[in-house]
NUDRENNU-303265 format. One record per residue (C-alpha): residue in one letter; x, y, z. Coordinates in steps of 0.5 Angstrom, whole numbers. Example, Ala and Ser with C-alpha at 12.3 -4.5 7.8 and 13.67 -1.06 7.14 Angstrom:
2
{atom "a",{25,-9,16}}
{atom "s",{27,-2,14}}
This chain:
325
{atom "m",{53,-138,35}}
{atom "r",{49,-134,31}}
{atom "r",{50,-137,25}}
{atom "l",{49,-146,29}}
{atom "e",{42,-142,31}}
{atom "e",{41,-140,23}}
{atom "e",{44,-147,21}}
{atom "r",{38,-151,26}}
{atom "r",{32,-147,24}}
{atom "a",{34,-148,17}}
{atom "a",{35,-155,17}}
{atom "t",{28,-155,21}}
{atom "a",{25,-151,16}}
{atom "a",{27,-156,11}}
{atom "q",{25,-162,15}}
{atom "t",{18,-158,15}}
{atom "p",{13,-159,10}}
{atom "a",{9,-152,12}}
{atom "p",{11,-146,14}}
{atom "e",{9,-146,22}}
{atom "l",{10,-139,25}}
{atom "a",{15,-138,31}}
{atom "h",{12,-136,37}}
{atom "r",{16,-130,38}}
{atom "p",{13,-124,39}}
{atom "a",{15,-120,34}}
{atom "d",{12,-125,29}}
{atom "v",{5,-126,33}}
{atom "e",{5,-118,34}}
{atom "d",{5,-118,26}}
{atom "a",{-1,-122,26}}
{atom "l",{-4,-119,31}}
{atom "k",{-3,-113,27}}
{atom "a",{-7,-116,21}}
{atom "a",{-12,-119,24}}
{atom "y",{-14,-111,26}}
{atom "i",{-14,-109,19}}
{atom "l",{-18,-114,17}}
{atom "q",{-23,-114,22}}
{atom "e",{-23,-106,22}}
{atom "a",{-25,-108,14}}
{atom "e",{-29,-113,15}}
{atom "g",{-31,-114,21}}
{atom "t",{-28,-121,23}}
{atom "w",{-24,-125,20}}
{atom "d",{-22,-132,19}}
{atom "d",{-16,-137,20}}
{atom "e",{-15,-137,12}}
{atom "g",{-15,-130,10}}
{atom "l",{-10,-128,17}}
{atom "a",{-5,-133,15}}
{atom "r",{-5,-130,8}}
{atom "s",{-6,-123,10}}
{atom "v",{1,-125,14}}
{atom "g",{4,-130,8}}
{atom "l",{3,-136,10}}
{atom "s",{-1,-142,7}}
{atom "g",{-8,-141,8}}
{atom "t",{-9,-148,8}}
{atom "m",{-5,-151,14}}
{atom "a",{-9,-153,21}}
{atom "d",{-7,-157,27}}
{atom "e",{-12,-164,27}}
{atom "a",{-13,-163,34}}
{atom "d",{-17,-156,34}}
{atom "g",{-17,-154,27}}
{atom "r",{-15,-148,28}}
{atom "h",{-9,-145,24}}
{atom "p",{-2,-144,28}}
{atom "v",{-3,-136,26}}
{atom "a",{-9,-136,30}}
{atom "r",{-9,-140,36}}
{atom "a",{-1,-136,37}}
{atom "l",{-7,-130,38}}
{atom "v",{-10,-134,42}}
{atom "a",{-6,-136,46}}
{atom "f",{-3,-129,49}}
{atom "g",{-10,-128,50}}
{atom "w",{-11,-122,43}}
{atom "a",{-16,-126,40}}
{atom "e",{-22,-130,42}}
{atom "e",{-28,-135,38}}
{atom "d",{-34,-132,39}}
{atom "t",{-41,-136,40}}
{atom "q",{-42,-137,32}}
{atom "g",{-35,-139,31}}
{atom "h",{-32,-132,29}}
{atom "m",{-26,-129,31}}
{atom "h",{-25,-123,33}}
{atom "l",{-20,-119,37}}
{atom "t",{-21,-118,45}}
{atom "e",{-21,-111,48}}
{atom "a",{-13,-113,50}}
{atom "g",{-11,-116,43}}
{atom "e",{-14,-109,40}}
{atom "a",{-10,-104,45}}
{atom "r",{-4,-107,43}}
{atom "a",{-5,-108,35}}
{atom "r",{-7,-100,35}}
{atom "e",{0,-99,40}}
{atom "l",{4,-102,35}}
{atom "i",{1,-99,29}}
{atom "r",{2,-92,32}}
{atom "a",{8,-95,35}}
{atom "h",{11,-95,27}}
{atom "r",{7,-89,24}}
{atom "l",{11,-85,29}}
{atom "w",{18,-89,28}}
{atom "e",{18,-87,20}}
{atom "r",{16,-80,21}}
{atom "y",{22,-80,25}}
{atom "l",{27,-83,21}}
{atom "v",{25,-79,15}}
{atom "d",{23,-72,19}}
{atom "r",{31,-72,24}}
{atom "e",{35,-77,21}}
{atom "g",{33,-76,13}}
{atom "m",{32,-83,11}}
{atom "s",{29,-84,5}}
{atom "l",{21,-85,4}}
{atom "e",{22,-93,1}}
{atom "a",{27,-94,7}}
{atom "v",{24,-93,12}}
{atom "h",{19,-99,13}}
{atom "a",{23,-104,14}}
{atom "e",{27,-100,20}}
{atom "a",{20,-97,23}}
{atom "h",{18,-105,23}}
{atom "r",{24,-107,26}}
{atom "r",{24,-101,32}}
{atom "e",{16,-102,33}}
{atom "h",{17,-108,37}}
{atom "e",{22,-106,42}}
{atom "t",{19,-99,43}}
{atom "t",{16,-99,51}}
{atom "p",{10,-95,52}}
{atom "e",{13,-89,56}}
{atom "e",{19,-89,50}}
{atom "l",{12,-88,45}}
{atom "e",{10,-81,49}}
{atom "r",{17,-78,49}}
{atom "l",{18,-80,41}}
{atom "d",{11,-77,40}}
{atom "a",{12,-71,44}}
{atom "g",{19,-70,41}}
{atom "l",{16,-70,34}}
{atom "g",{10,-65,36}}
{atom "h",{5,-70,36}}
{atom "p",{4,-72,28}}
{atom "a",{-2,-73,25}}
{atom "w",{1,-77,19}}
{atom "d",{7,-81,17}}
{atom "p",{10,-80,12}}
{atom "h",{6,-84,7}}
{atom "g",{0,-81,9}}
{atom "h",{-3,-85,14}}
{atom "a",{-6,-82,20}}
{atom "i",{-4,-83,27}}
{atom "p",{-7,-84,32}}
{atom "a",{-7,-81,38}}
{atom "p",{-6,-86,45}}
{atom "g",{-12,-91,47}}
{atom "c",{-15,-88,41}}
{atom "r",{-18,-91,35}}
{atom "v",{-14,-92,28}}
{atom "p",{-18,-87,23}}
{atom "s",{-20,-91,18}}
{atom "p",{-19,-89,11}}
{atom "l",{-24,-86,7}}
{atom "a",{-20,-86,0}}
{atom "r",{-20,-90,-5}}
{atom "s",{-15,-93,-11}}
{atom "l",{-12,-88,-16}}
{atom "l",{-14,-95,-21}}
{atom "e",{-21,-94,-18}}
{atom "e",{-22,-87,-19}}
{atom "g",{-17,-85,-24}}
{atom "m",{-23,-83,-29}}
{atom "p",{-22,-79,-35}}
{atom "g",{-23,-72,-33}}
{atom "n",{-22,-74,-26}}
{atom "r",{-18,-68,-21}}
{atom "l",{-15,-72,-15}}
{atom "r",{-12,-71,-9}}
{atom "i",{-7,-76,-7}}
{atom "v",{-8,-78,1}}
{atom "c",{-2,-84,2}}
{atom "l",{2,-90,-2}}
{atom "d",{2,-96,0}}
{atom "d",{9,-96,3}}
{atom "e",{10,-104,1}}
{atom "p",{13,-107,-4}}
{atom "a",{20,-102,-3}}
{atom "p",{22,-102,-10}}
{atom "l",{15,-100,-13}}
{atom "l",{15,-94,-7}}
{atom "a",{22,-92,-11}}
{atom "q",{19,-92,-17}}
{atom "l",{12,-87,-14}}
{atom "v",{17,-83,-11}}
{atom "v",{21,-81,-17}}
{atom "l",{15,-80,-21}}
{atom "g",{14,-74,-16}}
{atom "f",{7,-79,-13}}
{atom "k",{7,-76,-7}}
{atom "p",{2,-75,-1}}
{atom "g",{-2,-68,-2}}
{atom "v",{0,-68,-10}}
{atom "d",{-6,-67,-14}}
{atom "v",{-6,-70,-21}}
{atom "d",{-11,-70,-27}}
{atom "v",{-13,-76,-29}}
{atom "l",{-12,-75,-39}}
{atom "d",{-15,-83,-41}}
{atom "r",{-14,-90,-39}}
{atom "e",{-14,-97,-43}}
{atom "p",{-13,-104,-40}}
{atom "g",{-9,-104,-34}}
{atom "l",{-6,-97,-35}}
{atom "v",{-7,-89,-33}}
{atom "r",{-4,-83,-36}}
{atom "v",{-4,-77,-31}}
{atom "r",{-2,-70,-31}}
{atom "l",{3,-69,-25}}
{atom "d",{6,-62,-25}}
{atom "g",{5,-61,-32}}
{atom "d",{8,-68,-34}}
{atom "v",{5,-74,-37}}
{atom "v",{6,-80,-34}}
{atom "p",{4,-86,-36}}
{atom "l",{2,-91,-29}}
{atom "a",{1,-98,-30}}
{atom "g",{-4,-101,-27}}
{atom "t",{-2,-105,-21}}
{atom "a",{2,-99,-20}}
{atom "a",{-5,-94,-19}}
{atom "r",{-8,-100,-15}}
{atom "h",{-2,-97,-9}}
{atom "i",{-3,-90,-9}}
{atom "s",{-10,-88,-5}}
{atom "v",{-14,-81,-7}}
{atom "v",{-19,-77,-6}}
{atom "p",{-23,-72,-10}}
{atom "a",{-18,-65,-10}}
{atom "p",{-22,-59,-8}}
{atom "a",{-23,-53,-14}}
{atom "l",{-25,-48,-9}}
{atom "p",{-25,-50,-1}}
{atom "v",{-27,-47,4}}
{atom "p",{-27,-47,12}}
{atom "l",{-33,-51,15}}
{atom "g",{-36,-46,19}}
{atom "e",{-38,-41,14}}
{atom "l",{-43,-46,10}}
{atom "p",{-50,-45,12}}
{atom "i",{-54,-50,14}}
{atom "g",{-57,-56,10}}
{atom "s",{-50,-55,6}}
{atom "q",{-47,-62,5}}
{atom "a",{-39,-63,3}}
{atom "l",{-33,-67,2}}
{atom "v",{-27,-66,7}}
{atom "a",{-21,-64,4}}
{atom "e",{-16,-62,9}}
{atom "v",{-15,-61,16}}
{atom "q",{-10,-55,18}}
{atom "g",{-8,-53,26}}
{atom "g",{-3,-58,30}}
{atom "g",{-2,-64,31}}
{atom "k",{-6,-65,37}}
{atom "h",{-12,-62,34}}
{atom "q",{-11,-65,27}}
{atom "r",{-12,-72,31}}
{atom "r",{-18,-70,35}}
{atom "m",{-21,-68,28}}
{atom "l",{-18,-75,25}}
{atom "d",{-21,-79,31}}
{atom "m",{-29,-75,30}}
{atom "g",{-28,-77,23}}
{atom "f",{-27,-71,20}}
{atom "v",{-22,-75,15}}
{atom "p",{-20,-73,8}}
{atom "g",{-26,-75,3}}
{atom "a",{-30,-76,9}}
{atom "g",{-38,-72,7}}
{atom "v",{-41,-67,12}}
{atom "t",{-48,-64,13}}
{atom "v",{-49,-58,17}}
{atom "i",{-54,-59,22}}
{atom "r",{-56,-53,26}}
{atom "r",{-53,-48,31}}
{atom "a",{-54,-48,38}}
{atom "p",{-58,-41,39}}
{atom "l",{-53,-38,44}}
{atom "g",{-45,-39,44}}
{atom "d",{-42,-42,37}}
{atom "l",{-43,-49,37}}
{atom "i",{-45,-52,31}}
{atom "e",{-48,-59,30}}
{atom "y",{-45,-64,24}}
{atom "r",{-46,-71,22}}
{atom "v",{-39,-74,18}}
{atom "k",{-39,-81,18}}
{atom "g",{-46,-82,21}}
{atom "t",{-45,-80,27}}
{atom "a",{-47,-72,30}}
{atom "v",{-41,-68,32}}
{atom "a",{-41,-61,35}}
{atom "l",{-35,-56,34}}
{atom "r",{-33,-49,36}}
{atom "r",{-33,-45,30}}
{atom "e",{-26,-44,31}}
{atom "d",{-25,-51,30}}
{atom "a",{-30,-52,25}}
{atom "d",{-26,-47,20}}
{atom "t",{-20,-52,21}}
{atom "v",{-23,-57,17}}
{atom "l",{-22,-54,9}}
{atom "v",{-29,-57,6}}
{atom "e",{-31,-57,-1}}
{atom "e",{-39,-55,-2}}
{atom "l",{-43,-60,-6}}
{atom "r",{-48,-56,-10}}
{atom "d",{-54,-59,-13}}
{atom "e",{-53,-59,-21}}
């Protein structure tokens, strides 16, 4: 039966001049995640950009409404709409479902590595399959069973239930790889899998520091665990880094007016998630604003927002103070 269905689909695809998006829930949910990522990065998205993100033709549109099938599907599911200026954006329900899918995917990756011993490069495809089949209740049990982890094994932040996906401030090794820079790997792209496997074998993993020795067009040389590793520019683009701290100190120790860069967030999973949600992500700039006259609250500015922390919580954020030269 399955074989007959596959043959029927293959025959239909051969007769179709351009690939149509099948309106299966998983297909639409993949498009939803792509739209969410575009919207977080750029504030909005259009049909062609979204189609390219999910690997479809960016020029295929329906003659009736001019809308690409992938965007029309999101509208049909109630997950996207067009504003008065003609810009597409996700609805509240669409954003909530996208965050849930991203959270499920990253939790499953954590589970597959920690509990089933799968290799870092193999978990993405299996987590992608499971994310669409997981109920909210199952997701909460999975989260609790793992101890509420804050990061997936590739280094991507796992949001708390109902919270936004923390926006990373890391940049690619290709961008930051200037000779003399010491950088800390924050995360690796989980695709393409063959490239990820090669990077892992070479020792590139979240939390590892590298020294940039030199670069030339299309090539960056770094020192990693004492070895000199030549890295193609195309590969370096898939490694996200922040400046490695020379001497990290607890944030709570800094005097009023100090500026610093976040290096690491310590503590348990729930605490780490809360700090990430407030903006204390690796690479974020922090300014110490003032201390409360009574009690131990300290006010900081991070990512443009004022945040008050108890000294105990502030000390779980390790930073490198920025000093005037």
